[in-house]
KEBAKE-738564 format. One line per 10 residues: number of its first residue (from 1); their letters; for each residue x, y, z of N, C-alpha, C. Coordinates in steps of 0.02 Angstrom, whole numbers, plus 50000, padded with zeros to 5 digits. Last residue first. Example, Ala and Ser with C-alpha at 12.3 -4.5 7.8 and 13.67 -1.06 7.14 Angstrom:
! residues 2
2	sa	50642/49888/50354/50684/49947/50357/50645/50002/50394 ~ 50660/49716/50390/50615/49775/50390/50660/49835/50390
This chain:
! residues 333
333	shaaatqelq	52184/50319/49696/52236/50336/49743/52273/50399/49722 ~ 52009/50338/49669/52076/50330/49642/52127/50351/49694 ~ 51884/50253/49770/51915/50311/49739/51985/50295/49714 ~ 51842/50142/49838/51821/50147/49768/51855/50205/49732 ~ 51892/50163/49965/51915/50104/49928/51897/50107/49854 ~ 51822/50277/50004/51895/50280/49996/51920/50222/49954 ~ 51690/50227/50009/51707/50283/49964/51782/50287/49952 ~ 51706/50126/50106/51683/50110/50038/51702/50165/49989 ~ 51741/50203/50218/51789/50156/50190/51770/50136/50119 ~ 51621/50273/50238/51682/50310/50222/51735/50265/50191
323	rlqnpegmai	51538/50165/50270/51523/50206/50212/51585/50246/50190 ~ 51599/50118/50388/51597/50075/50328/51583/50116/50266 ~ 51574/50226/50472/51643/50207/50458/51646/50163/50395 ~ 51435/50225/50478/51468/50282/50446/51541/50267/50430 ~ 51413/50097/50544/51389/50111/50476/51425/50169/50442 ~ 51557/50025/50625/51498/50068/50627/51478/50087/50556 ~ 51605/49861/50565/51617/49925/50598/51552/49964/50603 ~ 51683/49737/50470/51635/49752/50522/51654/49818/50556 ~ 51696/49669/50303/51720/49710/50358/51664/49724/50407 ~ 51760/49590/50176/51704/49579/50221/51725/49611/50287
313	lfdgpeirdd	51813/49661/50028/51830/49654/50099/51765/49644/50139 ~ 51838/49596/49876/51784/49621/49919/51805/49608/49991 ~ 51956/49636/49745/51936/49602/49807/51874/49635/49837 ~ 51999/49715/49642/51941/49671/49630/51918/49632/49690 ~ 52170/49710/49687/52116/49743/49651/52060/49693/49635 ~ 52207/49636/49851/52216/49640/49778/52158/49679/49746 ~ 52297/49641/49995/52232/49661/49967/52241/49674/49893 ~ 52392/49510/50070/52386/49568/50026/52314/49578/50004 ~ 52444/49473/50235/52402/49456/50178/52389/49518/50136 ~ 52511/49508/50350/52547/49518/50287/52508/49493/50226
303	palnfhmgqe	52423/49478/50456/52440/49548/50443/52474/49560/50376 ~ 52304/49354/50396/52366/49373/50431/52383/49445/50414 ~ 52135/49304/50420/52185/49341/50383/52245/49357/50427 ~ 52026/49208/50426/52084/49206/50470/52144/49241/50438 ~ 51974/49172/50254/51964/49190/50323/52030/49191/50361 ~ 51922/49198/50094/51982/49189/50134/51969/49216/50204 ~ 51820/49120/49974/51822/49164/50033/51883/49146/50075 ~ 51872/49107/49801/51834/49088/49859/51842/49139/49915 ~ 51925/49150/49683/51943/49082/49705/51903/49060/49766 ~ 51881/49279/49675/51852/49231/49629/51867/49159/49652
293	rkialiivgr	51866/49330/49849/51896/49332/49783/51862/49280/49738 ~ 51841/49413/49997/51807/49372/49946/51841/49384/49879 ~ 51912/49406/50154/51919/49434/50087/51887/49386/50039 ~ 51860/49447/50323/51877/49400/50269/51885/49440/50204 ~ 51857/49549/50419/51842/49481/50439/51865/49430/50387 ~ 51929/49692/50470/51921/49651/50410/51914/49579/50432 ~ 51857/49821/50563/51890/49756/50567/51876/49717/50503 ~ 51884/49992/50578/51847/49940/50543/51888/49876/50545 ~ 51946/50110/50618/51907/50073/50667/51865/50018/50637 ~ 52031/50184/50541/51959/50190/50527/51916/50150/50576
283	dqrirsgeit	52164/50164/50578/52142/50232/50560/52066/50238/50556 ~ 52175/50026/50613/52202/50078/50656/52171/50147/50642 ~ 52112/49956/50508/52091/49946/50577/52113/50004/50621 ~ 52182/50001/50397/52109/50009/50400/52084/50003/50471 ~ 52315/49997/50360/52297/50033/50421/52221/50047/50426 ~ 52379/49933/50258/52322/49975/50240/52299/50019/50298 ~ 52476/49854/50319/52497/49916/50285/52439/49961/50267 ~ 52403/49744/50363/52433/49788/50412/52451/49855/50380 ~ 52364/49690/50239/52313/49707/50290/52341/49756/50341 ~ 52460/49771/50108/52445/49716/50154/52390/49738/50203
273	tgafrsrpsi	52415/49834/49944/52442/49840/50012/52426/49777/50052 ~ 52351/49817/49824/52421/49801/49827/52452/49807/49895 ~ 52236/49945/49854/52255/49891/49809/52330/49880/49812 ~ 52208/50058/49927/52220/49997/49965/52244/49939/49920 ~ 52181/50155/49835/52242/50164/49875/52259/50102/49915 ~ 52122/50088/49680/52111/50107/49750/52178/50113/49786 ~ 52115/50049/49551/52159/50106/49566/52149/50131/49638 ~ 52024/49942/49550/52093/49931/49527/52141/49988/49545 ~ 51932/49944/49708/51938/49959/49637/52011/49951/49615 ~ 51865/49839/49817/51930/49871/49805/51937/49881/49730
263	yvegieldvg	51714/49851/49908/51747/49834/49844/51811/49874/49837 ~ 51660/49785/50055/51693/49844/50027/51731/49823/49964 ~ 51517/49737/50144/51569/49718/50097/51595/49781/50061 ~ 51479/49733/50323/51469/49752/50254/51524/49727/50210 ~ 51400/49731/50474/51446/49694/50432/51430/49711/50359 ~ 51386/49851/50604/51362/49824/50541/51418/49784/50508 ~ 51318/49936/50745/51370/49895/50716/51343/49862/50654 ~ 51264/50003/50870/51271/50032/50804/51330/49998/50769 ~ 51160/49892/50960/51227/49919/50950/51232/49944/50879 ~ 51022/49857/50957/51053/49880/51018/51120/49913/51009
253	lhttatdlfs	51032/49783/50813/50992/49774/50874/51032/49796/50934 ~ 51070/49791/50676/51074/49849/50720/51031/49841/50782 ~ 51078/49680/50595/51013/49714/50599/51012/49770/50649 ~ 51208/49630/50595/51172/49634/50531/51106/49672/50535 ~ 51261/49629/50722/51303/49652/50666/51265/49662/50602 ~ 51161/49578/50803/51189/49644/50817/51225/49672/50756 ~ 51143/49452/50745/51088/49500/50747/51115/49571/50757 ~ 51268/49397/50772/51249/49409/50703/51190/49457/50698 ~ 51260/49390/50913/51312/49431/50880/51292/49447/50808 ~ 51153/49302/50930/51148/49370/50956/51199/49416/50923
243	vvhprlfsqa	51210/49187/50874/51150/49217/50843/51142/49289/50866 ~ 51310/49167/50969/51328/49179/50900/51270/49212/50863 ~ 51233/49141/51080/51275/49201/51080/51300/49217/51010 ~ 51166/49019/51051/51128/49082/51060/51170/49144/51056 ~ 51178/48888/50982/51230/48940/50985/51197/49009/50994 ~ 51063/48807/51005/51130/48778/51007/51185/48830/51016 ~ 50948/48888/50997/50957/48841/51053/51030/48822/51061 ~ 50972/48959/50883/50958/48997/50943/50962/48953/51006 ~ 50982/48857/50790/51044/48891/50811/51033/48933/50873 ~ 50846/48825/50777/50892/48775/50803/50956/48808/50828
233	irqgaflyps	50796/48945/50724/50770/48920/50787/50820/48870/50818 ~ 50868/48952/50603/50876/49004/50653/50852/48980/50722 ~ 50820/48841/50535/50891/48844/50554/50902/48895/50609 ~ 50686/48883/50518/50702/48823/50555/50774/48822/50579 ~ 50703/49000/50440/50673/49005/50506/50689/48944/50549 ~ 50758/48944/50324/50797/48991/50363/50770/48996/50434 ~ 50650/48867/50281/50714/48835/50297/50756/48880/50342 ~ 50558/48971/50259/50543/48919/50308/50605/48882/50329 ~ 50616/49051/50159/50602/49080/50225/50590/49026/50279 ~ 50742/49010/50054/50680/48981/50081/50667/49009/50150
223	vvsdagatll	50815/49078/49912/50807/49083/49984/50740/49053/50004 ~ 50935/49056/49787/50866/49043/49809/50865/49044/49885 ~ 51028/49140/49659/51023/49107/49724/50949/49103/49743 ~ 51010/49169/49525/51078/49162/49551/51079/49128/49619 ~ 50894/49094/49413/50907/49129/49477/50979/49117/49499 ~ 50866/49022/49299/50910/49080/49294/50922/49118/49357 ~ 50805/48899/49298/50772/48953/49260/50815/49015/49255 ~ 50884/48828/49386/50887/48811/49314/50856/48866/49272 ~ 50841/48887/49504/50911/48895/49483/50919/48879/49409 ~ 50708/48844/49504/50722/48916/49503/50794/48928/49481
213	hkeaddesar	50727/48706/49514/50693/48734/49456/50707/48808/49449 ~ 50789/48693/49638/50825/48673/49578/50793/48701/49515 ~ 50686/48741/49726/50751/48774/49720/50787/48756/49655 ~ 50576/48662/49737/50571/48720/49693/50639/48752/49681 ~ 50581/48563/49830/50601/48545/49762/50597/48603/49713 ~ 50534/48628/49947/50604/48607/49942/50625/48594/49870 ~ 50432/48776/49929/50440/48703/49930/50513/48685/49919 ~ 50458/48914/49921/50419/48887/49977/50429/48812/49984 ~ 50583/49029/49881/50555/48963/49869/50518/48940/49931 ~ 50629/49179/49799/50601/49147/49859/50571/49079/49839
203	aiiklranlg	50779/49225/49715/50709/49202/49715/50691/49171/49782 ~ 50877/49346/49642/50867/49306/49702/50793/49289/49707 ~ 50983/49388/49512/50914/49370/49530/50916/49326/49592 ~ 51070/49510/49430/51074/49464/49486/51003/49451/49511 ~ 51083/49526/49253/51046/49541/49314/51059/49488/49368 ~ 51133/49501/49130/51182/49518/49183/51149/49529/49250 ~ 51026/49480/49045/51069/49423/49060/51117/49436/49117 ~ 50871/49530/49042/50935/49557/49065/50978/49498/49087 ~ 50765/49459/48987/50770/49531/48973/50837/49561/48993 ~ 50779/49329/49032/50777/49341/48960/50785/49414/48942
193	ratlviylnt	50768/49348/49168/50833/49327/49141/50835/49337/49065 ~ 50632/49384/49178/50684/49432/49195/50751/49413/49166 ~ 50567/49264/49140/50557/49326/49102/50613/49375/49115 ~ 50615/49174/49239/50623/49160/49167/50618/49224/49126 ~ 50571/49238/49357/50643/49227/49345/50656/49215/49271 ~ 50432/49235/49340/50466/49299/49346/50540/49291/49330 ~ 50407/49097/49339/50393/49137/49279/50430/49204/49280 ~ 50445/49071/49473/50480/49038/49417/50469/49077/49352 ~ 50352/49142/49546/50422/49162/49550/50463/49131/49492 ~ 50239/49067/49513/50243/49136/49492/50315/49160/49494
183	adtttaavlg	50274/48945/49575/50261/48947/49503/50267/49019/49477 ~ 50282/48976/49710/50343/48958/49674/50334/48962/49599 ~ 50198/49115/49782/50194/49050/49749/50258/49038/49709 ~ 50212/49242/49834/50197/49188/49881/50195/49119/49848 ~ 50358/49331/49771/50286/49319/49777/50275/49256/49818 ~ 50488/49377/49749/50466/49363/49818/50391/49356/49823 ~ 50624/49394/49667/50560/49363/49652/50532/49337/49719 ~ 50720/49533/49647/50697/49486/49698/50629/49460/49677 ~ 50860/49586/49552/50788/49575/49556/50774/49522/49609 ~ 50984/49715/49515/50961/49651/49542/50886/49647/49544
173	rareiqaqrl	51009/49825/49435/51066/49787/49461/51043/49718/49485 ~ 50933/49882/49281/50931/49863/49351/50993/49824/49370 ~ 50912/49917/49152/50963/49955/49187/50968/49935/49260 ~ 50811/49832/49110/50873/49832/49071/50930/49868/49107 ~ 50704/49861/49192/50744/49802/49208/50809/49800/49169 ~ 50613/49968/49220/50680/49981/49194/50727/49922/49209 ~ 50483/49940/49246/50527/49947/49304/50600/49957/49284 ~ 50438/49920/49117/50417/49981/49151/50459/49994/49213 ~ 50488/49792/49101/50519/49847/49063/50500/49915/49093 ~ 50399/49724/49182/50470/49726/49201/50507/49781/49163
163	theqtadgvi	50283/49745/49107/50287/49769/49176/50359/49774/49198 ~ 50310/49684/48986/50300/49756/48986/50304/49785/49057 ~ 50321/49546/49022/50379/49584/48999/50369/49659/49006 ~ 50248/49480/49170/50240/49508/49103/50300/49551/49085 ~ 50261/49446/49300/50278/49394/49251/50275/49420/49179 ~ 50213/49550/49375/50286/49546/49365/50306/49491/49317 ~ 50080/49648/49342/50099/49577/49344/50173/49571/49327 ~ 50055/49796/49445/50055/49758/49383/50078/49687/49396 ~ 50095/49945/49503/50041/49897/49510/50036/49859/49444 ~ 50246/49993/49569/50210/49982/49506/50157/49930/49519
153	ilwnqasylq	50316/50111/49677/50276/50050/49670/50242/50050/49602 ~ 50437/50179/49779/50414/50176/49709/50380/50109/49698 ~ 50386/50237/49940/50422/50190/49898/50394/50192/49827 ~ 50327/50315/50037/50359/50349/49981/50404/50302/49941 ~ 50252/50256/50133/50324/50248/50140/50363/50286/50087 ~ 50121/50267/50094/50145/50316/50143/50221/50312/50153 ~ 50103/50156/50016/50111/50221/49982/50138/50274/50030 ~ 50075/50035/50066/50144/50058/50073/50156/50124/50038 ~ 49943/50009/50039/49965/50006/50108/50034/50036/50119 ~ 49932/50006/49902/49911/50067/49936/49934/50068/50009
143	akaesqeiiv	49967/49874/49874/50013/49928/49854/49996/49993/49891 ~ 49854/49808/49916/49916/49798/49952/49967/49853/49936 ~ 49762/49854/49821/49750/49867/49892/49815/49860/49932 ~ 49814/49806/49700/49809/49878/49711/49801/49894/49785 ~ 49922/49675/49675/49863/49695/49713/49864/49771/49725 ~ 50044/49657/49615/49984/49649/49574/49922/49675/49609 ~ 50190/49753/49623/50139/49718/49661/50074/49716/49620 ~ 50355/49792/49625/50301/49773/49580/50252/49730/49619 ~ 50455/49924/49683/50416/49865/49700/50363/49854/49646 ~ 50622/49978/49664/50552/49986/49645/50517/49920/49659
133	fpvprraler	50762/50070/49732/50725/50008/49717/50654/50026/49697 ~ 50922/50135/49779/50859/50141/49740/50828/50073/49726 ~ 50970/50125/49952/50985/50114/49882/50920/50117/49843 ~ 51032/50196/50106/50977/50180/50060/51005/50168/49989 ~ 50974/50075/50185/51043/50083/50162/51063/50155/50148 ~ 50840/50069/50208/50883/50090/50263/50953/50105/50240 ~ 50791/50019/50091/50777/50089/50107/50822/50114/50163 ~ 50833/49886/50103/50861/49927/50049/50849/50002/50063 ~ 50754/49849/50212/50826/49846/50218/50859/49888/50163 ~ 50625/49866/50162/50646/49905/50220/50722/49907/50225
123	aasrgvrgag	50625/49771/50057/50619/49843/50042/50642/49886/50100 ~ 50632/49652/50129/50687/49670/50084/50685/49744/50068 ~ 50508/49659/50193/50569/49659/50233/50630/49678/50191 ~ 50423/49652/50082/50422/49711/50124/50485/49715/50168 ~ 50450/49524/50033/50466/49582/49992/50469/49645/50033 ~ 50401/49449/50143/50471/49444/50122/50491/49505/50081 ~ 50266/49490/50151/50310/49498/50208/50384/49495/50189 ~ 50234/49562/49988/50214/49525/50047/50265/49535/50103 ~ 50245/49620/49862/50247/49663/49922/50220/49627/49983 ~ 50331/49576/49720/50291/49550/49775/50300/49592/49837
113	ciiyhdslrg	50486/49600/49669/50423/49575/49642/50383/49542/49698 ~ 50592/49730/49666/50562/49682/49713/50494/49663/49686 ~ 50739/49778/49592/50668/49768/49580/50643/49714/49627 ~ 50863/49904/49611/50838/49837/49625/50763/49835/49614 ~ 50976/49995/49499/50929/49988/49554/50909/49915/49563 ~ 51039/50060/49393/51079/50024/49443/51038/50014/49507 ~ 50914/50185/49380/50972/50151/49350/51012/50119/49407 ~ 50766/50279/49346/50803/50230/49385/50859/50198/49345 ~ 50684/50363/49278/50753/50385/49286/50796/50334/49324 ~ 50559/50304/49284/50592/50310/49218/50664/50330/49223
103	ierqmrrrgf	50528/50325/49417/50543/50257/49395/50579/50259/49328 ~ 50504/50463/49411/50559/50438/49452/50577/50367/49432 ~ 50391/50466/49327/50453/50500/49306/50513/50473/49346 ~ 50300/50394/49404/50320/50369/49339/50384/50401/49314 ~ 50288/50481/49513/50317/50415/49523/50340/50385/49457 ~ 50226/50590/49450/50292/50599/49480/50326/50531/49490 ~ 50105/50531/49412/50150/50557/49361/50221/50566/49388 ~ 50053/50501/49539/50069/50447/49493/50116/50470/49437 ~ 50037/50632/49587/50080/50585/49622/50100/50526/49578 ~ 49945/50684/49499/50013/50710/49495/50062/50666/49533
93	ftqlefella	49834/50603/49540/49857/50606/49471/49929/50628/49466 ~ 49823/50628/49678/49833/50560/49654/49861/50560/49584 ~ 49803/50766/49675/49862/50740/49708/49876/50669/49685 ~ 49680/50771/49607/49739/50802/49578/49803/50776/49609 ~ 49597/50702/49696/49607/50676/49629/49669/50705/49597 ~ 49607/50788/49808/49627/50718/49813/49642/50688/49744 ~ 49554/50906/49758/49624/50905/49779/49649/50833/49783 ~ 49422/50863/49734/49463/50886/49678/49537/50884/49696 ~ 49379/50834/49864/49381/50781/49813/49425/50800/49755 ~ 49389/50963/49919/49429/50907/49946/49434/50850/49896
83	qtiagigvlv	49296/51035/49843/49367/51053/49841/49411/50996/49866 ~ 49178/50970/49881/49199/50970/49811/49273/50985/49805 ~ 49179/51006/50017/49182/50935/49997/49205/50929/49925 ~ 49166/51144/50006/49226/51116/50035/49235/51042/50018 ~ 49037/51155/49950/49095/51179/49913/49160/51150/49939 ~ 48963/51104/50055/48962/51069/49990/49022/51090/49948 ~ 48992/51204/50151/49013/51135/50161/49014/51095/50097 ~ 48927/51313/50096/49000/51315/50102/49028/51244/50112 ~ 48796/51265/50110/48824/51278/50044/48900/51281/50044 ~ 48789/51257/50251/48779/51198/50210/48808/51207/50141
73	lavgslivfv	48809/51391/50287/48858/51341/50306/48851/51277/50265 ~ 48691/51446/50234/48757/51469/50209/48811/51418/50226 ~ 48596/51381/50310/48598/51368/50238/48665/51390/50210 ~ 48629/51438/50439/48632/51366/50426/48638/51351/50352 ~ 48615/51578/50428/48678/51549/50449/48683/51476/50429 ~ 48482/51591/50378/48538/51623/50345/48605/51590/50363 ~ 48405/51514/50472/48405/51499/50400/48467/51527/50366 ~ 48432/51578/50593/48449/51507/50585/48453/51488/50512 ~ 48380/51705/50565/48452/51698/50577/48474/51625/50571 ~ 48245/51668/50553/48280/51699/50496/48356/51691/50504
63	nfirgphslp	48215/51624/50681/48219/51574/50628/48254/51602/50566 ~ 48208/51746/50749/48262/51698/50766/48271/51647/50711 ~ 48092/51794/50689/48156/51831/50682/48214/51785/50697 ~ 48001/51699/50732/48015/51705/50661/48081/51743/50649 ~ 48002/51720/50870/48024/51656/50844/48041/51659/50771 ~ 47948/51849/50881/48019/51838/50899/48046/51772/50873 ~ 47816/51810/50831/47858/51858/50795/47932/51852/50816 ~ 47795/51629/50843/47781/51698/50863/47827/51744/50823 ~ 47743/51495/50739/47796/51536/50768/47770/51605/50787 ~ 47655/51343/50762/47654/51413/50739/47707/51453/50777
53	hveqygittl	47764/51201/50748/47712/51237/50784/47711/51308/50756 ~ 47837/51163/50634/47814/51112/50682/47757/51139/50723 ~ 47799/51230/50474/47825/51239/50541/47796/51186/50588 ~ 47811/51118/50333/47781/51173/50370/47810/51175/50441 ~ 47959/51080/50239/47901/51061/50278/47873/51123/50315 ~ 48073/51108/50165/48013/51147/50153/47952/51123/50188 ~ 48207/51070/50161/48155/51023/50137/48089/51059/50124 ~ 48328/51130/50197/48284/51164/50148/48232/51116/50119 ~ 48408/51089/50297/48407/51047/50237/48362/51074/50183 ~ 48380/51185/50394/48447/51182/50364/48448/51141/50300
43	ttvvmyfgdf	48245/51154/50425/48264/51220/50400/48331/51217/50364 ~ 48249/51025/50475/48210/51038/50414/48227/51106/50384 ~ 48331/51052/50588/48354/51006/50535/48315/51019/50471 ~ 48253/51139/50665/48318/51162/50640/48340/51118/50582 ~ 48142/51056/50694/48133/51119/50657/48198/51143/50627 ~ 48203/50958/50772/48172/50940/50708/48162/51001/50664 ~ 48240/51033/50885/48292/51001/50844/48264/50984/50775 ~ 48113/51069/50932/48160/51120/50911/48215/51092/50867 ~ 48063/50941/50961/48029/50982/50910/48075/51038/50886 ~ 48152/50902/51063/48153/50867/50999/48118/50907/50944
33	wpwgeilhfg	48118/50992/51167/48185/50993/51137/48186/50958/51069 ~ 47959/51076/51149/48001/51021/51173/48068/51021/51136 ~ 47950/51259/51150/47940/51193/51120/47980/51140/51157 ~ 47956/51391/51187/47935/51343/51237/47922/51273/51209 ~ 48004/51489/51106/47935/51465/51093/47910/51416/51146 ~ 48127/51519/51168/48085/51572/51142/48012/51549/51135 ~ 48182/51396/51211/48177/51452/51258/48128/51505/51234 ~ 48172/51311/51099/48148/51288/51164/48136/51348/51212 ~ 48231/51386/51000/48160/51370/50994/48131/51346/51060 ~ 48363/51389/51056/48324/51450/51044/48250/51436/51039
23	atgvlivaal	48406/51256/51058/48397/51291/51122/48354/51353/51113 ~ 48411/51236/50919/48368/51194/50961/48353/51228/51028 ~ 48506/51334/50883/48438/51336/50856/48390/51296/50899 ~ 48620/51290/50951/48592/51356/50967/48519/51360/50943 ~ 48637/51164/50888/48628/51169/50961/48595/51235/50980 ~ 48651/51202/50755/48597/51156/50774/48584/51161/50849 ~ 48765/51283/50762/48701/51312/50739/48643/51268/50761 ~ 48860/51187/50802/48844/51243/50846/48778/51275/50827 ~ 48862/51106/50690/48841/51077/50753/48822/51132/50803 ~ 48915/51198/50599/48847/51173/50589/48820/51142/50654
13	algilrlnrl	49044/51214/50654/48999/51271/50651/48927/51249/50641 ~ 49096/51085/50637/49088/51111/50704/49039/51170/50705 ~ 49095/51081/50496/49056/51034/50534/49044/51057/50605 ~ 49188/51182/50469/49119/51191/50447/49073/51144/50485 ~ 49303/51121/50521/49279/51184/50549/49206/51196/50531 ~ 49313/51009/50436/49304/51000/50508/49277/51063/50541 ~ 49332/51073/50313/49272/51032/50324/49260/51021/50399 ~ 49458/51131/50332/49399/51174/50324/49334/51135/50336 ~ 49535/51015/50336/49531/51057/50396/49471/51104/50392 ~ 49515/50974/50204/49490/50932/50258/49485/50971/50323
3	akm	49582/51075/50134/49510/51066/50124/49479/51023/50180 ~ 49716/51058/50171/49679/51117/50193/49604/51107/50188 ~ 49781/50908/50235/49754/50943/50177/49708/50999/50201
């Protein structure tokens, strides 16, 4: 901010005036260093104390220059501080207005309730994609920590209807209830399901018996960070290479590789073709691992297995290859 840069320059100029003034009184009048420093400070602050020692004529001339330069810098500094505060307030005001407008335009987005470690990890993954999302966090201090990320954040209680409506829940695609308490997540799920029956809701559970209550309240799936962490630790002992592969494919650790899902629209060029006939592997370098249908997940695909409209291809490849395949699969043939 320009005003802050000006304040730094003014501070350096004031420090220079103090040093020059202190040295001047020491050299011209022969005063001790502290007496010269004290004289400069009382002069710049316009307190009006009498002179520390009687001044000679050259000392008075020098003091005039100290007064003019120092007082002018002090006044300019006060003006710069006022400008900095005004700019900060205006930026905060217009920043909130801009965020409100962007939240009001959201559609087909995700809502993350809770900006803790789980919510923050989910937000990073959605931002990496990128897909639109908004965070609801009750703590103003915690919300301020992520303002530098340029994420859309609403400070409010996610259990309240008006807060979820402010996040445009009627037009949202999914919601994550990721607060630190199961009771709060349960209230969020109940309120969200009542506002949008088509919404996909994923809830965090800390206790084992909370999962069934969250599912009954309307959550589509429940994730327990502690259960997942325990399974991950055990699998790292038992199947370390499998865990390493999944890390590489899902979190981009070292290799630009990703596992994604590709929707086959009814009029897609791939609809009705076989795995071999689609030439997805040959032309696009993407490996089809499985096909998800309403009947379930189909693995170990044969070359003559057909790709049907409405299928989701579970595919692995480089991120840009998957994005291109998604666009092609969703387009009309």
